[in-house]
N, C-alpha and C positions, 0 to 999 in steps of 0.2 A: 347770536354769534357766540362762539366759544373759543377760548384760548386755553390750551393745555400745555404745561411745561413738565416734562418728566425728567428728573435728575437721576442718573443711573451710574453706579460705580461697578466696574467689573474688571477682571483680568482680560488681556487680549485673547486668552485661550477660550473665552466664552463663545466668541464667534465661530471658531473652529468646531467647538462642541455642538453649537446650535446647528451648524450646517451639516454635521454628521449625526444629529439627533441623539447625542449623548446627554447624560444627566449632569447637572452642576455638582461640583464638589465644594468643600469648605473653602478652598482657595479661589473659588469663583465668586467672591463676595459681591452681592448686588443690593443696592438700596435705591429704589425709585421714589420720586416724589412727583405727583401729578397735580398741576395747578389748572383749574377749570374756571375760565371767565366766560360767562354766558349771559345772554339777554334776560332781563327780569321776567319776560313772558314765557320762557322755556319751562315746560312741565318738569315735575320731579322725575317722571319716567324718561324724558329725554336726557336729563342730566345723568341719571343712572345708566342708561344705555350707552351714552358716549363714554363715560368713565369705564364701563365694563368692556367696551370695544377696544379701548387702548390697553387695558389690563390683559385682555385675552390675546391681543397681538404680542404683548411683551412675553407672555408665557409660551405661546405657540411658535412665534418667529424668533424672538430675541432671547429665549431660554431663561427667563426670569423665574425664580422659584415661586411656587404657589404660596399664597398668603403674604407675599412681599408687595403689599398694596397700600400706598399712602396717597390720599387725594385731598385737595383743598378747593372748594367751590366758592366763587365770588360772582354775584349777579350784577349786571350793569344796565343802565338806561340805554336806549337806542343810540343816542348821540355820543356815547362813550366808546363805541366800537366803530372804527373807521376802516373803510375798504374802498378800492377804486370802483365807483358805480359804473364807469365805462368799461370795466373788465380789465384783464391783464393776460398777456400771452394768448389771446384768443379765448379766454375763459370768462364767461359772464357770471357775476355773483349776485346773490339775493340777500335780504336781511337774515336769512337762515345760515349765513356763512359761519363755519366752524374753523377756528384757527388752532392748530395743535403744534406746540413746540416741545421737542424732546431734547434734553441735554443729557449726554451720557459720555462715558469714556470712549475715545475714538478707537477705530480699528476694524469696524464691521465692513464687510464687502458691499459693493454697490448692489449686488443681487439680494443680500439680506435686507438692505434698506428699501429696495423696491417692493419686496414681499411684505415688509412691515407697513409701508404706505397703503398698499392694496388691501391688506387684511383689515385695517382700520376703516377705510372708505367703504368696503363691501359690507362690513357688519353694521356700521351706522346707517347706511342706506337701507339694508334689509330690516333693521329693527325700527327705524324712525322715519323712513321715507325721505330722508334728507338727500338732495341731489348730490352726486359724487363731485360735481363741480364746486359745491359749497363746502368741501372738506379740504382744507389747506393745511399742509404739514411741513414743518421745518425741523431738521435734525441739527443739533449743535454738538460737535465732538469736543471733549475736554480731556485733560490728563488726570491720572490717578491722584496726583498731588494737588489738584484743584478742589478737593473736597475735605470738609471737616464735618463730622457727624455729632459733634458736641465736645465739651470740655476744652475748647480752643486748641484741639489737637488735630494733627494730620494723621488719621488712623491708617491710611494706606500709603505712608511715606515710603520712598524707595529705601531698600535695605542695603 
């Protein structure tokens, strides 16, 4: 099982640019952080492919600049990753369950979020054969003022 948390900072203009396929400008500052919690038995290739799938979706769908990739991987024993064995909302899970959590500045449309979910699930399935039912994604919207990138400062404070 895998948990990924991506922290992302951006101006609300990024969504409009992403949807119209424009390129980021300096005022569209973005800083993702991916946290990957995965079972100890997952191969290096699986960890790499899952991380790359999320990164590729960020670039392709969410308009994150190339090279803006920061990821932390933590491996866990099977009893440290808990999910409903009876399933949830008609979806049955297996021990291969991957949980992805994305924290970013709010403002993206429902359509962008749907494309983001689908891109990640499709790529992980294609590269690692993980069932799409076992790819669980949650997006958490935050404000620009909810981020500090160091020095105890609010780099993107309202002006």
